N, C-alpha and C positions, 0 to 999 in steps of 0.2 A: 464259806468264803469270808464272812465277816470275822470269824475266829482267826483265820489265817492272817488277815490284815492286822488285827490286834497283836498277834504273836510277833509279827515283823516289827511293829512299832516298839514293842517291849524289848526286842533284841537290840534294836538300834539304841534305845535309851540305856540299856545295860552296858553296851559297848562304850558309849560316851562316859557313863559313870565310872566304868573300870579305868578308862584312859585318864580321866581327871584324877581319880584316886591314886593311880599309879604315879602320875607326874608329881603330885603333892607329896606322896610318901617318899619318893626318891630325892626330893629337894632337901637341902640342909635345914636344920631347925630354924635358923635365922634368915632363910632365903626367901621367905614369902613376902609379897607386896604388903605394905608400901615400902618396906625397908630397901628393896633394890629397884624401885621405880624412880625414874628421873622426875625432877620437880616439874610442875605445870608451866613455870616461867623460867627462862634462862636470864640471869642477870647480865647486864651490859654496863660497863664502867667507862666513863670518858674522863681521862686524867691528863692534866697539863703539868709537865715536869719542868721546873725552872732550875732546880739545883742539881739535876742529874747529868748535865753537860759540864764535866769537871775540868776540861782544859781545851784550849784552842791555840792554833799556831797558824801564822800567815807565811806563805812561801811565794816567791816571785821568780819568774824566769824559766818556767817549764817550756813554754813555746814563745820564742822571741819573734818579733815581726819579720825578721829576715829568714825565719825558718817556716813561716806559715804559707798556706796556699794562696793567700791574698793579703793585700795591705789596703788601708782605708784612708781616703782623702775626704775631709769634710770641712765645712765652714758654717758658722752661725753668727752672722753679724748682728743679730738681734739680742744675743746674750750679753750679759754684763762682762766687759773685758774682751769681747769678741773671741769666742772659742773657735778652735779649729785644729787641724793637724797638718803636718808637712811631711810629704813622702819623698824619699830619694832612692835612686837606683845607682848601683855601680856596675860597670861592664868590664869584661876582660880586655886585655890589651889587643889592639890591632897589630897587623904585621907590617914590617918595613918593606917586604917584597912579596910578590905573588907569582903563581904560575902564569906564564904568558898566554896559554890557551888550555882548554880542556884536554887532558891526556898528555900534555907536554911535560917534560921534565925540567925545562929551563924556566928560571924565574927572572923577573925584571923588577928593579926597585920602584917603589911608589914615588912618583914625582909630583903628585898633587891630588887634592881632594875636591871633588865636584860638589858633593852634598852628603847629607845623612838622612836616613829615614828611621824613625822610632815607631815600633808597633806596640800598642798598649791594649791588652785584653781587658774588657769590661766584664767583670764576673758578678756584679751586684750593684744595686742602686735603689734609691727611693723613687719608685715609678711615678709618684704624683708630682715630682719636682721637674720642671722644664727649664730650658735656657742655661744649662750647665756648660761651663768652659774649663778646660785644664790649662794652666799657665806653666810652661816648661822653663826651668832655669838651669844654666850650667853651674855645676858645682865642682870643687876640687876633688879629684878621684880619691884622695887620701882621707876624705871625710869619714869620721868614725861613727859606727852605727849606734853608739851610746851617747851621741852628742845631745846636749840640752836644747830645748826648743828655742830659748832666747839666743843661743850661740849661733843659730842659723839665720838670724836677721840679716847679716851682710850678704848672704848668698841668695836670699829671696827678695832682692831689691829689683827695681825696674831696670837697672843697668845690666842685670844678668839674664833677662828674658831672651830666650832663643826661639820661642814659638808660642802661639796661643791656639789651642785646638778645641773647636766647638764639639759638643757631644750631642748627637741626634737624640731627640726626645724619646724616652721610653726604651732606648736601645740597651740590651744586656745580652750576655752570652756571645759577644762578637768582639772584634778588634778594630780600633781606630788607629789611623796612621797619620803621623805628622812629619812633614819634610823640614829639615833644618839646613840652614845655609852652610856653605863650606867653612865659614869663619865662626861657626857655633862654638868650637872648642879651640881658641887661638893658642893655647899652651899644650896642645895635644902631644907634640913631639917631646917637649920638655917633661911632660908627665908620663913618659914611657909609653905613648900611644894608648893610654887609658883614659876613659871618659866616665863622667857621672852626671846624672840629671836629677834635679829637684822638681817636684810637682806640687802645685797648690791648686785648690778648687776655687774658681771664681763664681760666686753666687751669693745670694743673701742667706739662704738656708738650704742645705742639702748635703748629700754624700755620694761617693762612688767607691766601690770596691774594685781595686785593680789587681791584675795578676801578680803573684809573688814568685819566689824562687822555686817553691814546690807546687805540686798539683798539676803540672803540665800546662800552666798558663803564664809562664815567665815572659815579660816584655823582651823585645830584641832591638838591637841597634845595628843598622846596616850602613856601611860606608861605600860610596861610589867614588872610585879613584881613577887616576891615569897612571899607566905603567910606562917605563922606558924599555922599548923593544928595539934594540940596535939603533938608538938615537931617534926613534919614532914614538910619540906618545900614543898609547892605545887605551881605550876605556875598559874598565873592569868593575865588577861588583865583588866586594870583599865579604862574602857570606853574611850570616846573621849571628851577632854576638848576643847570647842570652845573658841576662843579669846574673851576677854572682852574689849580690847582696841587695837587700831591700829593707826599708824601715819606714815606719810611720811614727813621727815624733809629735807628742801633744804636751801642752802646758798643764797637765793634770796636777791638782794639789796633792801634797804629801798625805799619806794615810796616817790618821791619828793613833796615839798609843792605845786607846781603848777600842779602836775600830778594827774590823776585819773586812776582807774584800774578796771579790771574784770577778774574773774577766780582765779586760784591758789588754794592752800590748806594750811590752811583753806580758804574758799572761800571769795572773795572780790566782792562787788557790788558798782556801782556808780548810784546815784539818780540825775537826771536832771529835772529841772523845767522850764516851758516855759511861756512866755507872748506872746500869739499869736496875730498878727495884725488883726484888724477888717475886712480888705479886704479879708482875708482868711476864718475866722470863721463865718462871717455874710453872710450866704446863698450861698457861693461859692460851686462849685463842685470840690472836690479834686481828681485829677487823679492819682497822685503818690506823696509819701512823703518818703524821705530818710534821716536818721540820719547819719551824716558824722563825724567821729572821726579821729583825726590825731595822729598816734602813736609817742611817744617820743623815741622809740627804737624798735628793733625787738621783735616779740612775744617770750616770755621766755618759756622754757620747754624742754621736751625730743625731740631729733632729730627724725623727721619722724612723730611726733604727730601733731594733728590738734585741734585748739581751736574753739569750736562752741559758738557763742555769740547770745544773744537774747535781744532786747529792749522790755520790757514788761510793760504794763500800770498798773496803780494802781486802786484798787477798792475804796480806801480812802487814803488820804495823812496824815500819822502820822509819817513822817520821817523814821527812821530805822525800825520801827515796822509796816510800811504800808503793808496791805494785797494786794497781787498782783491780777490782774484781772484773771478770769478763761480763760483758753485757750483750744480750741479743738485741737486735734492732727494735723488736716490739716493746721490750721493757724500757728502752731509752725514750721512745715516744710517750709512753704513759707517765714516766717520771720527770720529764722536762717541765720546767716552769718558764713562762715567757713574760718579760717585763719591759715595757716600752721606755725608751729614753725620756727622762723628765719626770717619770712617775716616782712618787714617794710611798706608794702603797706597800703594806706588809708583804714580805716574800714568803710564800708557802710552797714547799717542795714535798712531793709524795715519797715517803720512805717506807711504805708498808712492807714491801718485799724484803727490805733490809732487816727490819725489826723481827719479822717472821723468821728470817734465817738465824737471828741471834737466839730466838726461842728454841729453834730446832737443833742448833749446834752451839754448845757453850764454848767451843774453842775458837769461834770466829772473832776477829777483832771488832769490838763494839765502837766503831769509829766511822766517820764519813768524810769524804773530801768534797767540798763544794767548789765547783769549777764551771767555766763557761763551755758551751758547745757551739761551734768549733772554737778552738783556742788560738789566740795570736792574730787572727785575721781581721778582728774588729777591735776598735779602741773602746767600745762600750764597756762600762765597769760599774759595779755597785759596791758601796761601803755599807756595813751593817755593824750593830753593836756586838762586842765580844763578851766573854764571861765576866769581865770586870765592869760592865756597863750598867749595872743596876737594873732598872726596869726595862732597859733596851737589850738585855742579854738574850741569847738564843734560847729557844724552848722547844720541847718535843710534846706534841699532843697525840696521845694514844687512846684509841677506843678498843677495848678488849672485853672478852668474856672470861671470867675466872673459871677454874675447874669446877665441873658440876658435882655437887654433893648429893648422893643418892638418898632417898628417903627423907629429904628435907633436913638432914642433920648437918 
């Protein structure tokens, strides 16, 4: 029995020896360890690239305030120069005559206006601010959406106020209604039955986001009138006129020659182009990449608001008309950077997936567009140094693992 056990052990040992010898004999002459063994430690390099952002361009007007889903009214009387915005809406023309009754084919001329009601959707606000009021002013309907802030002074005077509407504390996602006197628009007929309203926020510090032309939250203006029906005045409601144009005008300072920017209304974007070093894009493994932007001043905008920034890749590089890469919602959340108004902290945006894509595909444009999310609906804006700004120029911080050299060579 003992001899049988010994024989079995010898057989197993011989099998192992044969397998080991066979594997070694079939391997190439230079294929033995340690030549083809990975190193014990993988090197990780943290590199800050200053000179590899080779150009930048600033573009404005992608989303104008009258194209956004909301417009922002704010005021900060504690700031130097009293910062704020002025919002205005233009409504389509009312009719000279209306149907005398539902289903009737006969129309009667409008012989008088009893009142107006304006419905204002509140889509966002600083929830910590209370005691907000909206002051409504009549404006000439021919007001241009590109008007300068100072040029609106005559129209935002006490003599043009048609209503003051308190805003319930903490209310959002609802609509407030203000009733206007029949004389709210004394030149309505001469203006072709068109009306426009200017809105300013009355508070020490705060902001409200009001409905815009797009997004299903447009304000409406309803007129209550009297019709002539065979010599008899009859009351009627003339539908709801949704705004055709909206704008938020601010006294923002001009962008400097060495500055670049993102956000604001109308929206501003900055395009950055990169010349990536071969040691990163040639087979390295990118662990993390961060775009670092140095602000030239605090984030501008309403107190309590937050600016959300995104560095988005390009599907093709055609300058200002470049189509942006498609983003799934999950990647947007990861790559967004949030910066409170008034902050001067360095801006850091995660661009790891972008740089990894440049490593995987050499045909992809090595460029990013820095923009706000969403665009046009907030006046919050940040300015930062461009490529000619010396120490304040943009930079790219990349943590990567170089290609592994087998055998330690």
